[in-house]
N, C-alpha and C positions, 0 to 999 in steps of 0.2 A: 569207691570211689580206686581205693588201693590194690580192692580185688581185681577192680578192668582191669586194671593196667599188668597184674599181675598172671592176668589168664592172656592176652593181648601179648606179653612177655614171653610168657612159655610156648604161645603159639606161633609166637616170629621163630625162635629158636629152632623149632620140629621143621617148619615150612623152611628152613637155609640146609637142617641138616637132611632132609628126603629132596632137597632138589639137590643140593652138591653133589651129593652118594648115587642120584641117579644118574648126572649129568658126567661123574666119574666112571661111570660102567658101563655107557653111552660113547665117551671117547675113546676107553681104550676096546671097545671095539668096532671101532671106524678100520678098515682096512689100507694099511699103510704102516712100514716101521718108523717111529721118529730117527730113528739115529742114520738109520737111512738118507732121509732128507735134510739132515744137516751135513753130515758126512760128507754128500754126492756120491756117485757111480764107483767113484775106485775108492770108497772104504774100505780097509780089513774086515775079516771079521773079530781081529780081536782089538782093532779101533770101534768098532760096535759094542762088542763088550765090556768095554770101560766106559764108553758114555752110557750106556744101559746102568751098570754102575752107579756111575755120576747121579743121573737122573733118577735112581730107587726103581730103573723097570724090571729088575733082576727079583727082586720080592714076589713074595706071593701078594696077588690083589688085595686081601684084605688086610693085609701089613701096610701095603702102598695108602689105602685108606685111614687108616687108624695113626699112619705118619704122619697123613697131610692137616688131620683132624687135630691132633697135638701142636703142631707147628703154630696151628690158627688161634689155640687159645692164648700162643704167646705171642701171637702179631707177626707171626710170621710165614707166608703165601707163597715163598719157596723164592726161586732165583728162574729170571729170563733165561734158558738155555744159550740165546744167541751173544745177551752181551755183559752176563754175568751182573745183570743190578737186580735189586729186590723189585718182585711183582708189586707189592702193595707199594711203591714209589712209583713207577710206571703207568700205574690202573690211575692212580692219586695223578697224573700228570693230565692223564686225555682225558678225564673226568669232569671237569670244569667245563669242557666244550660241548659233551653233552647236555650237560644240565641246564645249558643256555639255550641249545637249541629246544629241549622241550618247554623252557618257561615259552620264549618268545612263539613255539606250535601252541602252549595255552592261550598267549595273549591275545594270538591271530583270530583262538578258535570262540571266544570269551567277546574281543572286541567287536565281533562282527552276528554270533549268535543270539548275545542275547537281546540285543535291543530289537533284533528280526524277529526273535521270538514273544517279544514282550509287544510288540506294535499288530502281532499276527492275532493274538488274542483280545486286544483292545480292538483290533477293525476285524473280526470272526466274521468267516465267510464270506468276505468281499475280495476283491481284485486283488488287491495286494496278500490276500492272507493266501489264495490258490496258486498263484506267481512264485509268492516263497517257498509252500509247499512244494515244487514240485524243483524249485534251483532244490532246495537247500537238501530233499531227500538226495538226486542227482548228486551231489556232492559224496556223500556215502557211498557211493557205487563207484566214483576214481578213485583206483590206486594212488596210494601216495607218491609211491615210485614213477606214477606216469604221470601224474598232476606235478613231480620237480621236473621231468624231461622236460614239458612243456612251459613252463613255468621259466627253466632255465632258456630253452627256445627261442623264449617270444621278447622276454625281458633283460634276459643276458647278451641272445647275438643279436637279436635283430636289431630291437629299440635301442641297446647299449644305455639302458638303463639303470641297470644293477650289475654287479662283479661276480660271476661265475663261477669262481673255484676260492678256495681257500678262506680261512677264517679271520684272515686283515691283520693289522696292525692296529694296538692304540685304541682307547673304547669307541671312539665315534666311527672307525672304521670297521672295527669289529661288527658292529651295531650294523651297520648298512651290508656289512655280512652276510648277518640274520636276518633278511628279511625274506629273502627267497626260500632259503631252506625250512625256515618257518612256517611260512606261508604252503608251502609245499605239504609240509604234516598237517598244520592244523583246521587245513581247508575243508578233512575229510571229518573232524569233528562238527561242523557246522552244522550241519544236517542234525544230529546225534542231540546234540545242545537244545537248537533250536527247539525242538518239538518239544525235548522235556519242558522245556520252560515255557509253551506255546499251555502244554497238558496240564503244566500245574500254575498259570497262571490264569488258566479258565476255573480251575476245581477255586482257587483262592477268592478270585473276585465274587463268585457267590455265595461266600459262608458268610455269616451273622455279621460279625465285624467291620467288613468294611463294608456290608449296606447300612449299619450305623453311621460309619464314618459320613456316606456319601449323605446319610439326614442331615448329620451334621452341617452339609453344605462346606466341608473339603473340598478342593479340586481334585480332580482325577488324577491328575497326574503328581499329586502328591500320594493321595492313596496309591497308585501303582508303585512309588517309589520308596513309601515306609512302611507302609502294611501290607501289601502282596508280595514286592520284588525280593525280598530278604529270605521267605516263604518260597516262595515258585524256586528258586535257586540253591535249594538243598538238592536235589537230583543229580543236579551238574556236579555240586562237591562232591558228591556221591560216586559218578563216573567216573569223575578225573581221576580221583584215589585210584580206584581201580582199574584204570584206564592206562594208567603207568608200563603197564609191562606192551601193551601194542605203541602207546608212543614212543617205549624203548627201541623195539622190534624194528618200527618203522624209522628208527635215527639210521641205525643199522643202514639200511640202500638211500638213506639221505646222507649221509656223510659220503655213500662210495662215490656217487653222483656227484657232489659240488666237492669232491677230495676236499673235506674237512677230517682236522683232527677227532679223534672222541672214540667214544673206546667201542662205539660201533665198528671202526676200520679198525680199531685195532685185534678184535677178537675176530674179525673175517682173514684176515693177514696169519692169526694162530692159528686158524684152525686150518688152514691152507699149509700151514709148514711144521703141523703137529705140536704143537708149542702148549703141552699140556699147563703148565704151572701158568701162563696169563692165560688161557681160557678159563681156567679152576677161581683165580681172580677175579675176572672180569666177571664170571656169574653168578661169583660170591656176591658182589656189590652191588648189582643191580639183584639181585634178589633182596637184599637188605633195603635197596631205594623201595621196591613194589611193597614189600612188609609196613615200609616208612610213612608211605603216601596213606596205604589203604589205612593204616593209624588216625595219619592228621587229619583224612576226611574225615572220619567217625568223630573226631574232637571239633572240626570246625561244623558239624551239625549238631553237636550240642551247645556250642556256644552260640551259634544262630536260630535254633529253635531251644528254649528252654527246658519244650516237651521231652525230650529227649533226652535230659540229665537223668532223671528221674530211673531211663534204665542204665544208668552207667552205675 
């Protein structure tokens, strides 16, 4: 068990180092001078040179990378070039909004997809199963930003049931503001999860322990809930852990469409203004989230299925 955790920790650190290094190089390859963006067209060469020195851009690229990772070991992600505030403070201010959005989207997907997948497996090849298959697969083909625009137009503009923009003030108002953006991201996962649950449920309902439970006269609903569903949702847990990267990328578009705060909107603004420290800080945090979610999904699988614990 400890060896497994050690391997995952080494792998996580390696992924973070590679991802941050690659992004560091790609950002530097983007055309445009950040000093010119920050200072404006009237900036003198002396002013630009001073800002380059302040941002560390006058040093060789290797030195810049080593300096960044050296500060990272001390918990220093640098300073925002506009406000001169610590990058870690700015990112951690916006991170809860994005995490709320991701959790809301996962809740939407699971609440809709798991019952649909279970019912389709129980009523295999029925009319309901065929209709559910068509509808759920169709949700996969709809991009999240398209769903966001139509959901906003229908439920916020036309029907005026839900707010259109912002994150709300207070707990209940914040939940109401999460309904539409969470739905826009989560609906795209309904197809994946429902098909996975259906396929897993069909396989498990044919296994020997389920047949034995039926022979004892246990009600079908209890067999599904107690003996089949905990195993059928294992692929769902895995795909959600791996798909956290897709959720984060979708959150970028959704936060822009609904004018929500979050790390998605933060990184878009940082890229447009060549704010290197903010971009690096956001990528570092999101990479950590992806690695942590993948590890957590493995642990949840081990908890739900005792057979996988032997592999740890």
